[in-house]
C-alpha positions, 0 to 999 in steps of 0.5 A: 499499500502507498505509504502516505495512504497507510499513514492516513488510514492509521490516523483515520482509524485513531480519530474514529476510535476517539469519537466512537470508543468501544462502539467502533467494531471495525474499519475496512478499505474498499475501492482501489485500496482494497483491490490493490489498484490504488493509483496516486493522483487518480484514486480515491480512498474508500473506507467503511466503518462499522459501529455496534449501534445507531449513532447520534447526530452528535456522533455523526457530526463528530466523525465529520469534524475529525475526518473531513479533509480540513481536519485530516488531509487526505493524500488522495483525490479525496475520502469516500467514507460510509458508516454502517451498523454491524447488523446492516453490514451482516444483513446482505441487504440491497438497501443503502442502510448507512448511518453516515456518508462523507465525501471530502478532499482537496479536489472532491466536492464536500458531501455529508449525508447523516441518514440513508433516507436523505440520499437523493435517489437521482444520485444513485442508491445502488452504490452501497450494496455493491460496495458491501459486496466488494468489502465481503470479497476483498475488503482490507481490514484496518482494525476489527474482525476480518471483512468477510465475517462482518459484511455479507454478500448480496443475493444473486438477483439483488446483485444483478439488479444493482449492477443494472441500476448502476449501468443505467445511471451511468448511461443517463450522465451527460457526455460531450457531443459528437465523436470527440474523445470524452474524458471519463469515458475510460472509467465508464468502459472499465466500470462496465468491465468490472460488473460483467466479470463479477456476473460472469466469473463471480469475482470482484476485480479492479477496473483495469484487471477486469478490462484486461481479463475481458480483452484477453478473451477477445471481448471488445479488446481494442476499446478496452485497451484504449480505455486502460491506456487513457488512465495513464495519459492516452486518448479516452474513447468517445462518448458514443463508444462508451455508451454502446459498450455499457448498453451491451454489458447491461443487456448481457447482465440482464440476460445472464442465466441464474 
């Protein structure tokens, strides 16, 4: 793990323990850190905290105050933090179910959501069940019991539904008009690759690793290779290319047997 990120995560766990005390069950790195795909200058730091009980508003605001970028500078693009009760993490629910969500970083818009019911549906309600599925499979334990013992996976039907919801949400996002290269299209393509590999192979991989697996099998290899190269300065795919690929992947997930 990147040494700056390791130091940051150690400090984050300490600050969370200061606020929650013995009610902090565990802390877990997800996203690129959990998937061994952290890319300095590009990646976020994704962390899930698990607590023993519902938090008070004062405790939630205390966590925000201690963990936001202005108080604990994040060495990455930003921190994406979600706090769950232990019973929610273990439930395998597809619902958001979180106690607190915090996004904060030098180049990330600040966001705090103090209850799952306050999360706007138009911003996507699929993230959390998918993140808990990733945590179950590959979460990196920072403190507490091993991640697979804390987070339950989704049922197969719920997994496919949330992946379809995610692809539909991404397809609704605006892209530049015409056939010019579209910054961000590489992540749209590679995110779809990760979803397809999870359904086909039952494994959560990083976006790049999932793209390489599909490309090696001859699945849209040219498009995927360009999307991977764009993450290190290459030309990204066009918006229409990315959208067509996302639709193709969404259709395959919808029709996948089982």
